[in-house]
C-alpha positions as a LaTeX table, in Angstrom:
\begin{tabular}{lrrr}
\hline
Residue & $x$ (\AA) & $y$ (\AA) & $z$ (\AA) \\
\hline
Met1 & 41.08 & $-65.74$ & $-11.19$ \\
Thr2 & 43.58 & $-66.90$ & $-12.97$ \\
Asp3 & 46.45 & $-68.81$ & $-10.51$ \\
Ser4 & 50.28 & $-67.74$ & $-11.02$ \\
Arg5 & 52.79 & $-71.08$ & $-12.03$ \\
Ser6 & 55.63 & $-71.04$ & $-10.16$ \\
Glu7 & 58.96 & $-71.60$ & $-11.88$ \\
Phe8 & 62.74 & $-72.04$ & $-10.11$ \\
Ile9 & 65.57 & $-70.99$ & $-12.28$ \\
Arg10 & 69.45 & $-70.98$ & $-11.04$ \\
Val11 & 70.68 & $-67.27$ & $-10.90$ \\
Arg12 & 74.11 & $-66.12$ & $-9.03$ \\
Asp13 & 74.42 & $-69.58$ & $-6.98$ \\
Leu14 & 70.82 & $-68.79$ & $-6.31$ \\
Arg15 & 67.41 & $-71.14$ & $-6.53$ \\
Tyr16 & 65.79 & $-67.51$ & $-7.81$ \\
His17 & 61.30 & $-68.29$ & $-7.75$ \\
Val18 & 59.52 & $-66.85$ & $-10.65$ \\
Arg19 & 55.64 & $-66.51$ & $-10.89$ \\
Arg20 & 54.52 & $-66.50$ & $-14.77$ \\
Trp21 & 50.86 & $-65.63$ & $-15.85$ \\
Gly22 & 48.99 & $-65.85$ & $-18.83$ \\
Asp23 & 50.14 & $-67.04$ & $-22.39$ \\
Pro24 & 53.48 & $-67.66$ & $-23.11$ \\
Ala25 & 53.11 & $-66.38$ & $-26.84$ \\
Ala26 & 51.62 & $-63.05$ & $-25.39$ \\
Pro27 & 53.83 & $-60.03$ & $-25.07$ \\
Thr28 & 55.93 & $-60.58$ & $-21.89$ \\
Ile29 & 55.14 & $-57.58$ & $-19.37$ \\
Phe30 & 58.49 & $-58.08$ & $-16.04$ \\
Leu31 & 57.19 & $-56.53$ & $-12.62$ \\
Leu32 & 59.55 & $-56.08$ & $-10.34$ \\
His33 & 58.26 & $-55.61$ & $-6.18$ \\
Gly34 & 59.18 & $-52.98$ & $-3.59$ \\
Phe35 & 61.11 & $-53.73$ & $-0.38$ \\
Leu36 & 59.58 & $-56.33$ & 1.93 \\
Asp37 & 56.87 & $-57.27$ & $-0.74$ \\
Val38 & 56.88 & $-60.76$ & $-2.78$ \\
Ser39 & 56.09 & $-61.24$ & $-6.64$ \\
Ala40 & 52.81 & $-63.36$ & $-5.13$ \\
Thr41 & 50.81 & $-59.71$ & $-4.37$ \\
Trp42 & 50.95 & $-58.90$ & $-8.00$ \\
Gln43 & 47.96 & $-60.94$ & $-8.36$ \\
Pro44 & 45.37 & $-58.25$ & $-8.72$ \\
Val45 & 47.43 & $-56.18$ & $-10.91$ \\
Ala46 & 48.20 & $-59.46$ & $-12.81$ \\
Glu47 & 44.81 & $-60.16$ & $-13.93$ \\
Gly48 & 44.14 & $-56.97$ & $-15.13$ \\
Leu49 & 47.14 & $-57.01$ & $-17.08$ \\
Leu50 & 46.14 & $-60.75$ & $-18.72$ \\
Pro51 & 44.72 & $-61.80$ & $-21.81$ \\
Lys52 & 46.80 & $-59.04$ & $-23.70$ \\
Phe53 & 50.29 & $-59.99$ & $-21.73$ \\
Gln54 & 51.89 & $-62.65$ & $-19.95$ \\
Val55 & 53.20 & $-61.39$ & $-16.67$ \\
Leu56 & 56.55 & $-63.03$ & $-15.42$ \\
Ala57 & 56.78 & $-61.67$ & $-11.71$ \\
Pro58 & 60.19 & $-63.12$ & $-9.64$ \\
Asp59 & 60.60 & $-62.86$ & $-5.79$ \\
Leu60 & 64.11 & $-61.26$ & $-5.63$ \\
Arg61 & 67.01 & $-62.15$ & $-3.53$ \\
Gly62 & 66.02 & $-62.98$ & $-0.13$ \\
Phe63 & 61.77 & $-62.28$ & $-0.76$ \\
Gly64 & 58.84 & $-64.91$ & $-0.96$ \\
His65 & 60.70 & $-68.27$ & $-2.04$ \\
Thr66 & 64.19 & $-67.23$ & $-3.30$ \\
Glu67 & 66.74 & $-67.94$ & $-1.63$ \\
Trp68 & 68.21 & $-66.42$ & 0.93 \\
Pro69 & 72.07 & $-65.31$ & 0.62 \\
Gln70 & 74.19 & $-66.07$ & 3.36 \\
Asp71 & 76.61 & $-62.84$ & 2.90 \\
Gly72 & 74.01 & $-60.24$ & 3.30 \\
Tyr73 & 72.54 & $-57.90$ & 1.05 \\
Trp74 & 74.29 & $-55.09$ & $-1.31$ \\
Phe75 & 72.05 & $-53.42$ & $-4.05$ \\
Pro76 & 73.78 & $-54.01$ & $-7.20$ \\
Asp77 & 73.29 & $-57.11$ & $-6.46$ \\
Tyr78 & 69.46 & $-56.71$ & $-7.02$ \\
Val79 & 70.23 & $-55.12$ & $-10.61$ \\
Gly80 & 73.05 & $-58.04$ & $-11.10$ \\
Asp81 & 69.68 & $-60.84$ & $-10.89$ \\
Phe82 & 67.91 & $-59.12$ & $-13.02$ \\
Gln83 & 70.13 & $-58.95$ & $-16.05$ \\
Phe84 & 70.55 & $-62.85$ & $-15.43$ \\
Ile85 & 66.35 & $-63.29$ & $-15.28$ \\
Val86 & 65.84 & $-61.21$ & $-18.23$ \\
Asp87 & 68.50 & $-63.51$ & $-20.36$ \\
His88 & 67.50 & $-66.27$ & $-19.34$ \\
Tyr89 & 63.81 & $-65.05$ & $-20.09$ \\
Ala90 & 63.97 & $-63.00$ & $-22.84$ \\
Pro91 & 66.95 & $-63.31$ & $-24.10$ \\
Arg92 & 67.17 & $-60.81$ & $-27.48$ \\
Glu93 & 63.68 & $-59.33$ & $-27.70$ \\
Pro94 & 63.81 & $-55.49$ & $-25.58$ \\
Ile95 & 61.37 & $-56.36$ & $-22.78$ \\
Leu96 & 58.42 & $-54.22$ & $-21.04$ \\
Leu97 & 59.63 & $-53.52$ & $-17.64$ \\
Val98 & 57.48 & $-52.19$ & $-14.41$ \\
Gly99 & 58.87 & $-51.64$ & $-11.02$ \\
His100 & 57.51 & $-50.64$ & $-7.93$ \\
Ser101 & 59.35 & $-48.37$ & $-4.72$ \\
Met102 & 62.25 & $-50.54$ & $-4.67$ \\
Gly103 & 61.80 & $-52.11$ & $-7.58$ \\
Ala104 & 61.55 & $-49.33$ & $-9.74$ \\
Gln105 & 65.04 & $-48.21$ & $-8.28$ \\
Ile106 & 66.18 & $-51.42$ & $-9.58$ \\
Ala107 & 64.38 & $-51.48$ & $-12.94$ \\
Ser108 & 65.50 & $-47.65$ & $-13.88$ \\
Leu109 & 69.30 & $-48.52$ & $-13.15$ \\
Tyr110 & 68.88 & $-51.73$ & $-15.59$ \\
Ala111 & 66.98 & $-49.23$ & $-18.29$ \\
Gly112 & 69.90 & $-46.91$ & $-17.79$ \\
Leu113 & 72.77 & $-49.58$ & $-17.68$ \\
Lys114 & 71.52 & $-52.18$ & $-20.52$ \\
Pro115 & 69.19 & $-49.74$ & $-22.14$ \\
Glu116 & 69.33 & $-51.51$ & $-25.39$ \\
Arg117 & 67.46 & $-54.20$ & $-23.46$ \\
Val118 & 64.38 & $-51.97$ & $-22.08$ \\
Arg119 & 61.23 & $-51.21$ & $-24.55$ \\
Lys120 & 59.44 & $-49.40$ & $-22.32$ \\
Leu121 & 59.38 & $-48.62$ & $-18.68$ \\
Val122 & 56.79 & $-48.11$ & $-15.59$ \\
Val123 & 57.91 & $-46.54$ & $-12.48$ \\
Leu124 & 55.39 & $-47.12$ & $-9.80$ \\
Asp125 & 55.60 & $-44.65$ & $-7.04$ \\
Gly126 & 59.55 & $-44.27$ & $-6.46$ \\
Leu127 & 62.72 & $-43.10$ & $-7.02$ \\
Phe128 & 62.11 & $-41.07$ & $-3.98$ \\
Leu129 & 64.90 & $-42.17$ & $-1.99$ \\
Pro130 & 66.90 & $-38.57$ & $-0.10$ \\
Asp131 & 70.34 & $-38.49$ & $-1.29$ \\
Met132 & 72.80 & $-38.40$ & 1.61 \\
Glu133 & 74.66 & $-35.95$ & 2.86 \\
Ala134 & 79.12 & $-37.78$ & 3.31 \\
Lys135 & 78.95 & $-36.13$ & 6.61 \\
Ser136 & 76.48 & $-39.27$ & 7.74 \\
Ala137 & 78.96 & $-42.03$ & 6.85 \\
Pro138 & 80.87 & $-42.47$ & 10.34 \\
Lys139 & 77.82 & $-42.57$ & 12.53 \\
Arg140 & 76.07 & $-44.99$ & 9.60 \\
Phe141 & 79.07 & $-46.87$ & 9.16 \\
Arg142 & 79.39 & $-47.73$ & 12.64 \\
Gly143 & 75.66 & $-48.39$ & 13.26 \\
Trp144 & 75.79 & $-50.74$ & 10.38 \\
Leu145 & 78.90 & $-52.76$ & 12.58 \\
Asp146 & 76.84 & $-52.65$ & 15.67 \\
Asp147 & 73.71 & $-54.00$ & 14.00 \\
Leu148 & 76.36 & $-57.15$ & 12.76 \\
Lys149 & 77.01 & $-58.13$ & 16.54 \\
Asp150 & 72.61 & $-58.27$ & 17.02 \\
Leu151 & 71.50 & $-59.14$ & 13.70 \\
Pro152 & 67.65 & $-58.50$ & 12.97 \\
Gln153 & 65.64 & $-61.36$ & 14.45 \\
Gln154 & 62.57 & $-63.24$ & 12.50 \\
Lys155 & 59.02 & $-62.13$ & 13.46 \\
Ser156 & 56.14 & $-64.74$ & 14.18 \\
Tyr157 & 52.64 & $-64.48$ & 14.38 \\
Ala158 & 49.45 & $-66.70$ & 15.93 \\
Ser159 & 47.76 & $-67.18$ & 12.69 \\
Phe160 & 47.51 & $-65.64$ & 9.43 \\
Glu161 & 44.76 & $-63.45$ & 10.84 \\
Glu162 & 47.01 & $-62.25$ & 12.92 \\
Leu163 & 49.93 & $-61.43$ & 10.69 \\
Ala164 & 46.90 & $-59.16$ & 8.65 \\
Glu165 & 45.69 & $-57.52$ & 11.50 \\
Arg166 & 49.01 & $-55.66$ & 11.32 \\
Ile167 & 49.38 & $-55.24$ & 7.36 \\
Leu168 & 46.12 & $-53.13$ & 8.76 \\
Lys169 & 48.07 & $-51.12$ & 11.21 \\
Trp170 & 50.51 & $-50.20$ & 8.20 \\
His171 & 47.80 & $-49.36$ & 5.62 \\
Pro172 & 44.69 & $-48.88$ & 6.99 \\
Asp173 & 42.68 & $-48.01$ & 3.84 \\
Val174 & 43.67 & $-52.10$ & 2.56 \\
Pro175 & 40.16 & $-53.76$ & 3.07 \\
Lys176 & 40.21 & $-56.58$ & 5.10 \\
Asp177 & 39.53 & $-59.35$ & 2.96 \\
Arg178 & 42.93 & $-58.35$ & 0.97 \\
Ala179 & 44.53 & $-58.01$ & 4.29 \\
Leu180 & 44.11 & $-61.55$ & 4.87 \\
Phe181 & 45.59 & $-61.91$ & 0.85 \\
Ile182 & 48.26 & $-60.16$ & 1.76 \\
Ala183 & 49.37 & $-62.08$ & 4.65 \\
Arg184 & 49.14 & $-65.16$ & 2.99 \\
Cys185 & 51.55 & $-63.95$ & 0.15 \\
Trp186 & 53.81 & $-62.63$ & 2.88 \\
Gly187 & 53.91 & $-65.39$ & 5.73 \\
Arg188 & 54.64 & $-68.90$ & 5.40 \\
Glu189 & 53.38 & $-71.89$ & 8.64 \\
Asp190 & 56.66 & $-72.66$ & 10.58 \\
Ala191 & 57.19 & $-76.24$ & 11.94 \\
Arg192 & 55.70 & $-74.66$ & 14.93 \\
Gly193 & 52.80 & $-74.17$ & 13.60 \\
Arg194 & 53.84 & $-70.34$ & 13.78 \\
Ile195 & 53.88 & $-67.60$ & 10.48 \\
Thr196 & 56.83 & $-66.32$ & 9.37 \\
Leu197 & 58.07 & $-63.92$ & 6.91 \\
Cys198 & 58.75 & $-64.68$ & 3.61 \\
Ala199 & 61.73 & $-62.09$ & 3.54 \\
Asp200 & 65.20 & $-63.10$ & 4.44 \\
Pro201 & 65.28 & $-60.99$ & 8.48 \\
Lys202 & 68.73 & $-59.42$ & 7.51 \\
His203 & 67.11 & $-57.48$ & 4.86 \\
Arg204 & 66.63 & $-54.98$ & 7.97 \\
Leu205 & 70.28 & $-54.42$ & 8.69 \\
Arg206 & 71.30 & $-50.83$ & 7.73 \\
Gly207 & 73.81 & $-50.68$ & 5.23 \\
Pro208 & 77.17 & $-49.56$ & 6.31 \\
Gly209 & 76.91 & $-46.97$ & 2.23 \\
Leu210 & 75.07 & $-43.87$ & 1.30 \\
Tyr211 & 72.77 & $-43.38$ & $-1.28$ \\
Lys212 & 74.20 & $-41.00$ & $-3.80$ \\
Ala213 & 71.29 & $-39.72$ & $-5.91$ \\
Asp214 & 73.33 & $-37.58$ & $-8.59$ \\
Glu215 & 74.79 & $-41.39$ & $-9.29$ \\
Ser216 & 71.81 & $-42.57$ & $-10.06$ \\
Leu217 & 70.93 & $-39.76$ & $-12.39$ \\
Ala218 & 73.93 & $-40.44$ & $-14.07$ \\
Ile219 & 72.47 & $-43.66$ & $-15.08$ \\
Trp220 & 69.20 & $-42.61$ & $-15.79$ \\
Ser221 & 70.51 & $-40.07$ & $-18.08$ \\
Glu222 & 71.25 & $-43.02$ & $-20.63$ \\
Ile223 & 68.19 & $-44.70$ & $-20.88$ \\
Thr224 & 66.21 & $-44.37$ & $-24.24$ \\
Ala225 & 62.89 & $-46.01$ & $-23.17$ \\
Pro226 & 59.95 & $-43.97$ & $-22.63$ \\
Thr227 & 58.76 & $-44.29$ & $-19.20$ \\
Leu228 & 55.41 & $-43.57$ & $-17.54$ \\
Phe229 & 55.70 & $-42.65$ & $-14.15$ \\
Val230 & 52.56 & $-43.56$ & $-11.85$ \\
Asp231 & 52.41 & $-41.38$ & $-8.68$ \\
Ala232 & 49.89 & $-42.34$ & $-5.80$ \\
Glu233 & 48.29 & $-39.03$ & $-4.96$ \\
Arg234 & 48.45 & $-40.31$ & $-1.42$ \\
Ser235 & 51.56 & $-41.33$ & $-0.70$ \\
Gln236 & 53.61 & $-40.79$ & 1.90 \\
Phe237 & 56.94 & $-41.01$ & 0.17 \\
Ala238 & 56.62 & $-38.51$ & $-2.65$ \\
Lys239 & 56.89 & $-36.08$ & 0.40 \\
Ala240 & 60.31 & $-37.28$ & 1.18 \\
Leu241 & 61.80 & $-35.58$ & $-2.06$ \\
Pro242 & 60.85 & $-31.32$ & $-2.81$ \\
Pro243 & 58.99 & $-30.78$ & $-5.46$ \\
Glu244 & 62.12 & $-29.63$ & $-7.54$ \\
Glu245 & 64.17 & $-32.25$ & $-6.87$ \\
Thr246 & 61.41 & $-34.61$ & $-7.68$ \\
Arg247 & 61.42 & $-32.66$ & $-11.29$ \\
Arg248 & 65.60 & $-32.53$ & $-11.20$ \\
Arg249 & 65.90 & $-36.33$ & $-11.20$ \\
Arg250 & 62.68 & $-36.74$ & $-13.88$ \\
Ala251 & 64.24 & $-34.78$ & $-16.39$ \\
Cys252 & 66.60 & $-37.36$ & $-16.83$ \\
Phe253 & 64.66 & $-39.81$ & $-18.37$ \\
Arg254 & 64.74 & $-38.18$ & $-22.37$ \\
Arg255 & 60.59 & $-39.42$ & $-23.03$ \\
His256 & 58.45 & $-39.38$ & $-19.98$ \\
Glu257 & 55.10 & $-38.90$ & $-18.83$ \\
Arg258 & 53.02 & $-38.68$ & $-15.81$ \\
Ala259 & 49.54 & $-40.52$ & $-13.93$ \\
Val260 & 48.51 & $-39.92$ & $-11.04$ \\
Leu261 & 45.96 & $-42.67$ & $-9.30$ \\
Ala262 & 43.78 & $-40.41$ & $-6.88$ \\
Asn263 & 43.13 & $-41.97$ & $-3.80$ \\
Ala264 & 45.88 & $-44.53$ & $-3.86$ \\
Thr265 & 48.70 & $-44.93$ & $-1.44$ \\
His266 & 51.99 & $-45.81$ & $-1.90$ \\
Met267 & 51.61 & $-49.54$ & $-2.35$ \\
Leu268 & 49.31 & $-48.71$ & $-5.03$ \\
His269 & 49.39 & $-52.40$ & $-6.68$ \\
Phe270 & 46.92 & $-53.16$ & $-2.80$ \\
Ser271 & 45.01 & $-50.04$ & $-2.58$ \\
Ala272 & 44.48 & $-49.49$ & $-6.40$ \\
Pro273 & 44.83 & $-52.28$ & $-8.40$ \\
Ala274 & 42.62 & $-52.22$ & $-11.32$ \\
Glu275 & 43.79 & $-48.81$ & $-11.79$ \\
Thr276 & 47.22 & $-49.21$ & $-11.73$ \\
Ala277 & 46.69 & $-51.99$ & $-14.28$ \\
Arg278 & 45.23 & $-49.85$ & $-16.47$ \\
Ala279 & 47.97 & $-47.31$ & $-16.62$ \\
Ile280 & 50.17 & $-49.93$ & $-17.21$ \\
Ala281 & 48.47 & $-51.63$ & $-19.89$ \\
Ala282 & 47.59 & $-48.18$ & $-21.80$ \\
Phe283 & 50.77 & $-47.03$ & $-22.01$ \\
Met284 & 52.24 & $-50.58$ & $-23.07$ \\
Glu285 & 49.65 & $-50.91$ & $-25.78$ \\
Gln286 & 50.59 & $-46.74$ & $-26.93$ \\
Asn287 & 52.66 & $-46.86$ & $-30.41$ \\
Ser288 & 56.04 & $-45.09$ & $-29.33$ \\
Ala289 & 57.63 & $-42.20$ & $-31.53$ \\
Pro290 & 61.12 & $-43.47$ & $-32.63$ \\
\hline
\end{tabular}
């Protein structure tokens, strides 16, 4: 196993943690994790990308070992943070970019807002968030106001093994040894000897805003990078959208192709890490027509 190397950089007044695998002289792939996940769980995928690539994976704000902001979370901040990470590690050359789930939304928005900075894009089981109707705004906004008076509390577990058992309930197809690996990535021991999650519990607050798909579509239409959609055959999130809406969204991407990983679940870097790495590597290595 090739261990990652940890680095800390300042990003918009936050202490950001970034993992690095491989030779800095090799072509670099940036990996962006999903909601409540952390950079460390990319380990099996990173191993599949070595030695042809160097892999860089940040813990997004409020996750893993990156600092927690005091004023909560607003989605555009993830894109803003990533801009500074790219400028730090790749100030001149266009990048190779991969995002999973929430990370796919971040990566795709960045690729549309800064098309000259992204050479190739891979979307791992993402861009399935349903559009939200304007009439739901009052209920959602009131829910946020109520939640501010009763903030989510940090969960804790007696041991990493107990957290692994919880992970197996969420992801029953994951092997037990991999569940324990994930538990050690997601959790850390606190001053009482309990295991707490590395994610800020404020992530579980319902935001007051609505997701408007047309705003994303307008940004995706600006993407010039060839894009690969890697879909998990057994993803529950893909069912959130009717097929025609999925096709409408992907039609925004000027040059795109699709790969389906058989028997993979939404957390395809848990259920099919080797296959995920092969799909990414094959796409990144192939020549693209201008």
